[in-house]
C-alpha positions, 0 to 999 in steps of 0.5 A, a space after each residue: 714290599 711297597 704294597 705290603 708296607 703301604 709305603 712308597 720308596 724313592 730309590 733316589 733318596 737311597 742314593 743320597 743317603 748312601 753317598 752321605 753316610 759314606 762321606 760322613 764316615 770319612 770315606 774319601 770323595 773319590 771312592 764314594 764317586 766310584 761306588 756310585 758310578 759317577 764319571 766325576 767327583 763333581 757329580 758326587 759333590 754337586 748332586 748327592 753328597 754334602 759335607 755336614 757342618 759338624 764334620 767340616 768344623 771337626 776337620 778344621 779343628 783337627 787340622 789346626 790342632 795337628 799343626 800345633 794350634 798355629 
């Protein structure tokens, strides 16, 4: 496919995208870690997937609102 499209693919970038997209879709880190074949969620957290700022803000806001804003 690379030859047909004259584009080089870095499969490691696909792994990062895979993990990030699942985390962005609120799949728990344990499940993403298993799907990626990691022995520990620390590998998933440290090397492949980061919570995006807007998701962190949404989670904090939802937590605050669900507790009655207190």
